NUDOSE-707845 format. One record per residue (C-alpha): residue in one letter; x, y negated, z negated. Coordinates in steps of 0.25 Angstrom, whole numbers, plus 5000, padded with zeros to 4 digits. Layout:
NUDOSE-707845
aXYZ/...
***
This chain:
NUDOSE-707845
x500050005000/x500449865002/x500349794988/x500549654984/x500949624970/x500749484965/x501749454954/x502749564959/x503949494953/x503349504939/x503549604927/x502349684931/x502349654946/x503749694949/x503549824942/x502249864949/x502849814962/x504049914961/x503050024957/x502150004969/x503450004978/x503850134972/x502550194975/x502650164989/x501850034991/x502249904998/x502349794988/x502249644991/x502649564979/x501949434977/x502949334970/x503249194969/x504449144978/x505749164971/x505249294964/x505549394975/x506749444969/x505949494957/x505149594966/x505549744965/x506249804977/x505349834989/x504349724986/x504049624996/x503949484991/x502749394995/x502649254989/x501449224981/x500949154968/x499749184959/x499449034959/x499349034974/x498249134978/x498449114993/x499849164992/x499349294985/x498249314995/x499349305006/x500149414999/x498949504997/x498349505011/x499149625016/x499149705004/x498349835001/x498449794986/x498849674977/x499349684963/x499149564954/x500249574944/x500349434939/x500049384925/x499849234927/x499949154914/x499549014917/x498448934911/x497648954924/x497949104925/x496449144927/x496349044939/x497649084945/x497449234944/x496049234948/x496349154961/x497549244963/x496649374962/x495549324971/x496549284981/x497249424981/x495849494982/x495449404993/x496749435001/x496549584999/x495149575004/x494849725007/x494249814996/x495249914999/x496349834994/x496849824979/x497049714970/x497649744956/x497649644945/x498549654933/x497649624921/x498049664907/x497749734894/x497549604886/x496149594892/x495649694881/x496049604870/x496349664856/x495649794855/x496549884847/x496349994842/x495350014853/x495950054866/x495549984879/x495250054892/x494849974905/x493449954900/x493749894887/x493149754884/x494049634887/x494449534876/x495649464882/x496449364875/x496449224881/x497749244889/x497049354898/x495549304895/x495149304910/x495949424914/x494649504916/x494149404926/x495349424934/x495149574934/x493749544939/x494249474951/x495049594955/x493849694953/x492849594960/x493749574972/x493149684980/x494549754981/x495149874974/x495349794961/x496349854951/x496649794937/x497849844929/x497749804914/x499249814909/x499549824894/x500749744889/x501849784900/x503249824895/x504449874902/x505649824909/x505949734897/x504849644901/x503449604897/x502949554884/x503649654876/x504949584880/x504649474871/x504849574859/x506249614864/x506649474867/x506249424853/x506949544847/x508249504854/x508149354851/x507549354837/x507949484832/x506549534831/x505449564841/x504349454840/x502949504841/x501649414840/x500849454828/x501249564818/x501349664829/x500249754825/x499449744838/x499549844849/x499849814863/x499549894876/x500749924883/x501149974897/x502549994904/x502849904916/x503150024925/x501950104920/x501049984923/x501749974937/x501450114940/x499950094936/x499849984946/x500350084957/x499350194952/x498150094952/x498450044966/x498550184971/x497450254963/x496450164958/x495050184964/x494550104976/x493849994968/x494949984958/x495049984943/x495649934930/x496750004922/x497449974909/x498949994909/x499350044895/x500250144890/x499250174879/x500250154868/x499750084855/x501050014851/x500949884842/x501649764845/x502549784833/x502949924837/x503449864851/x504049744845/x504849824835/x505249914847/x505749794855/x506549744842/x507249884841/x507549874856/x508349744854/x509049804842/x508249734831/x507749854823/x506249834826/x506249694820/x504949614824/x504449474822/x502949454819/x502549324826/x501349254820/x500249244830/x500149094828/x501649074831/x501649164843/x500449084849/x501248954847/x502449014854/x501749104865/x500449034867/x499149084860/x498649164872/x499849244874/x500149264859/x498749314857/x498849414868/x500049474861/x499249494848/x498249584855/x498049724849/x497649814860/x497649964865/x497250014879/x497250134887/x497650164901/x496950294902/x496250254914/x497450224922/x498050364917/x496850434921/x496450374934/x497850334940/x498750434934/x499550324927/x500450374916/x501250264908/x502550304902/x502650374888/x503650274882/x503150144876/x503349994875/x504050014862/x505050114868/x505450014879/x505549904869/x506449984860/x507250064870/x506950024884/x506849904894/x506849794883/x508049834875/x509249734876/x508649624885/
***
């Protein structure tokens, strides 16, 4: 298939582009000028920007499928992303083509100890308050719409967990928002990339939505302690009071980091044959890609 990846130079986009190429697909990476060098080997660079819907439409017209792998964080995020998705859907045109949107597990809000499947009610924090409306654009476009809801992505030394490793290196302890008793839904970067491939190749003709979770139930404290040990700090952590974290990180982001969640990816395992690795985020933080820095 000819697949266009919007955001192909980013943390998730680069990994999924590489996975699609390895699976035999032809990938066009939609990137801003100057970011071509961040594409994986084998990807063809196409210039585009999420804030310029026409540029995205031009990049999508010849594709069989488009993957939207951007997490736009501006104050006008909903307006920008809704225009981008509508432009992509319009460019694809045919109901036989596929539009994949990268949503996220924060959509469910704090639900622990309940375990969210794809039908669970939504209670999103403000930072992703309109994400369900963006998902609806994909499902209502008359295409094969697929939505992937990743947990917190880790691996390759990146993602939000890198904050723990960085603070352990610079402060002598891993800094976590709150007391760390809350649980996060996790997924490895490479496993997530594989899920995109499976979904594009195997999801039903009308599309579907899939959680991307490794089904672990680790607390933030357990993972922060693992990051601390990985930096030679003997598991030392700093509990960052919520008020201070909000002042430093912004209220919306800090409150999202305080979510207490659990989710299952049983649907992706059952319907798509997706099997995430048996190792955990704590393993990687303590003895894997985050060690050293």
